[in-house]
VEXMAR-446091 format. One record per residue (C-alpha): residue in one letter; x, y, z. Coordinates in steps of 0.02 Angstrom, whole numbers, plus 50000, padded with zeros to 5 digits. Layout:
AXYZ/...
! end
This chain:
M504774927151255/I505584944051292/M505954946651107/E504104943851068/M503694959651170/D505004971051090/K504374987651021/V505154983650852/Q505124966050784/F505614957950619/G504944941750549/V503774933450427/A501944938150409/S500574927350336/W498714930650315/Y497074922250360/G496204913050219/N494374916350176/E493864900350265/F494084909450432/Q492804923050392/G491574924050537/C492544912250650/T492804917350831/T494544923950871/S495464921251035/S494834938151096/G493024932851067/E492774944050915/K492204937150749/Y493554937450615/D493124949850478/K494264949050327/D493874967250286/E494484974150452/F496294978450492/T496674965250623/G498044952950663/A498594938350770/H500144938750879/R500754925951006/V500984937551156/L500514955651122/P498964960451222/F497294960951132/G496934978551072/T498774982651041/C499014991850876/V500544987950771/K501194995250610/V501704981150492/T502874985850349/N503224974350202/I505114975250186/K505064970650001/N504014985549946/G503964997550094/R502064997350107/S501344997750282/V499714994750374/V499134997250553/V498224982450629/R497414979150798/I497884962750881/N496304952550916/D496904934650900/R498294922650950/G499464915350822/P500224912250702/H500204893650735/K501524889650605/L503334890150663/G504394903750590/R502954916050573/K502834931850679/I501094938650638/D499504933650545/L498574947550456/S496784949450398/Y496464949350211/A496224968350208/A497884971150296/A498814958750184/D498064966850030/K498594984250086/I500424978950097/D500304968849936/M500684951450006/V499094942049961/R499794933649806/D501414928049889/G500514922550048/I501954927650161/A503114942550175/R504624947950276/V504004962150385/K504494974950515/I503254976350659/D503204992550759/V502174991850919/L501235008350932/D500725017251090/E498855017651126/V498495035051058/E499585033550903/G498825016450865/A497035022450881/L497345037750773/S498275027950638/L496955014350632/N495545027050621/E496415036950483/Q496755021050386/K494925015550395/T494405032750331/L495455030150176/Y494625013450138/S492835017350186/L492245035250171/P490485037750240/L489825054850191/I488245062250265/A487195070250129/H485375073550167/E485535061450316/Q486035046850203/Y487695038150189/L488535037550021/S489835024149988/Y491585028949940/N491295021849765/S489695031549732/F490585047449787/L491975044349662/K490705042349522/K490165060449545/N491015072849429/T491315086349559/I490985089049742/D489665101849687/D488605087249626/I488285082149808/S487435093449935/L488385090750097/S487895097350267/G489125101250405/L491005101850408/M491985087350335/T493685082450271/V493835071450117/R495485062450092/F495975050249956/R497355037449958/
! end
């Protein structure tokens, strides 16, 4: 049990299938495959962890909101979005490094990561999706009010 609480852990990650979409997690939240969340056996709900796929070096920050994995030999279950970001969807499992983040670092990393996936822009008090923004030829094509930062992954 002590090893399950270590700041750095190594093990096998798996991901939730689509059949869990909308199901209630152990924390009481509904599972959303498009959010960056995960299940861990003992880490407190709300803990943010950085999960790195050892095979390719890609990483993702997830917030723990469920208990699991329920299969022996697995260390963490990831949402579809998280699994996709570290390129493990096709394989189904991956050897990973898990870094437990402190509260501030976790919140900042999770927020920054969401910004890269979903970029709401206020233009004439309407939200433009990330995709519609990319279809514009230049930023001059959109009249934007206020100060903003646009970052692409």
